[in-house]
N, C-alpha and C positions, 0 to 999 in steps of 0.2 A: 313175217317169217314161218310161221308154222308149216308154210308149205315148200319151204327151203328143205326144213328137216325133213319130212315126208317126199320127197325128193329123193334123199342119204338112203332110205328107208327101203325105196320099190329095189321089190326082186330081178333087178336086171338079170343076174349069174341065171337064174329060173330060166326066163323068160330064150334066154339064151339056147339053153339048152332044148326049151321045147322047138324052138324056130328050124334048131339046127337037125332036130328029128324028122321036123316035118316037110325042110327043103333035101334033106340028104347033104347042103354044107356050110358047115361054122361061114366063112365070108357072106353065104345068102342072110343070114339070119344076123349077122353083125348088119349090114347094109338094111335091110329092112327094120332093124333096132335103129338104125339110126337114121329111115326115111319117117318111119312112126314119131320122130321127135322131135318134130316140124309142130311149132304153136301156129293156132289157129287164127290169131291173129299176126301181123310184121311185129318183132322185137322192137327192144325199147329206141337201139340204136338204130335201125332200120327205118325204123317209124319216124324220130325225130330228124332223119336226113331226108324221109323223105318230104315232111314240113317244112325243111330248111329250102329244099328244091318247089314247091310249091308257090314260098313267102318271094322265093328269090326273082319268081314270075308274075309280080304282083308289079301295080302301077305306084301304087300309094307308098313310098319307102320308110315313112318317118310309121308309118300304124305296120307296118311289115315289120321294120326292126325291134317295135312293141312287143309285138305279140312275141317273133321270135324269141327276145328277151324273158316273157313273161311264163314261156309254156315248152320252151327246149332247153333254154340257154344253160342250163343248170348242169345238163348231160352233154355239153359240150366244158372242154380240156381235162390239166391233169390235175390227180391228185381228188381228196375229198369236197366236194361243198360245203361240210362243215367247218371245213378250219377258213378258206375262205371263197371269196365270190367266184364263178367258172366268168373267164373271160368274154360271152356272151350274156352274161346276164345285162351286160352293161349294154343297152341300145345304142351308145354308139359302136361299141366293136360290133357288135350283130347285122349291125347297118353297111359296116365294110364288108363281112364276110359272106353278106348278103349281096352288097356288089362285087367281091371275087365269085362267087357261083352265079352269079346272075350275065360274066361277062362270057362263061360259059357256053353251053346248051342245056339249059335245067330242066329243057321239056325233053329233051330226046333220052335225059339221065333216070327223069320221072318213066321213061317209057322202056328201057332196059331194066329198071329195080319192078314195075308192074309184067313183065315178064319172066322174071327171072322170081319172081314170089308164083306165078301161073304153074311155069316149071315143075317149081316143088312141091304145091300144093298137090298136081298129077300126078310125081311122083310118090309123094305121102300117100296115095290117094290108088296108088297100081299096085305098091309092098302090103296093104292092106286085103287088098281084094287077092293078091296072093297068097296070100298067108290062111285068107281064109278058106281059098278054094285048097290048099295044104292040106286042110286038117277038116274037110267033109268027110264025112263016115265015123270023125269020131266026135260025139256030143263033148264028152273031156276037154278036149283039145278045143274046138271051137269054141266054145266055152271061154278058155282063158286067151285066145285069140283077140277073139272080140274086147272083151277086157282091156287084155295087158294096148290095144289102142285106144280106148278112151282114157286107159290114165295116162300114158305116155305123152300126148296130148295134150292133155289137163293139167301135165305135169310142168313141160314147158312154157305154157301159156303164164302160169300162176306164177314159174322164175323169173321171165321174164315182168312181169308186176311189179313182182315183191323191188325188183332194179331200180327201176324206173320211180317206183314210191317211194325208197328209201330216198334216192336220192334229193328227190321235190319237198321231203320230210327234212333233211337235212341243210338243206339251201332255206327253207324256211327259218329250223327253229337257228341261223345263223344270222337270219334276218332279223327276228325275234330278239334273239341278246342283244343285236347294236341296237333296237330301238327303246329296251330296258335296260339297256349298258348293265345286261350282266354278261359271268362270263361262262361264255360255249363250252370249257374244259367242265363244268360241276353242276352243268343246272340237272333238276330233275324234273319231274313229272308234276308234283308241284306248284314245283315253278313256274312251269307252262300253264298253270292253269290258274294261277293266282294265289293259291292256297295259303294261308299267313300260317305260319307252324304256332303248334298249340301254347 
């Protein structure tokens, strides 16, 4: 959660002004900022979909369905995994999804995603290079461009990881409540740790 709060505090307006001055156009500055906000790893939904495509091509459907249900099942479905299991947490429903996806061409879909990610990374690198070149000769601006490039990539990646961990934690807490016969609406950390009240 701390990285989520940090993302709110990033000086994006200052960076927009800096890049507008360097590029001479606000539209270019905004495009650059957008390109620099690419996480180093695919976002949680894209990563889950890539896992789905990989598992859809697997020969052992039972094992693939169990893997999908255990690793990314909590990400597929409406609502919150804290309230109710997501459909693909059930291996039978995960298998049905795998069957539907494998009827299409999962290898071709994976290729499209891989190419798209490569284009996005190349775009990020190109805009980062353009900003560095635009700042050449101005040491302060150059340091700011280098810093904002690093920070924006980190912020985007940490935000994606936060979302993935939140869903995983909520699903685990819901399952624990089912095993412990606890009410998920009012559990505490002490409950999860098994601490007895004084």
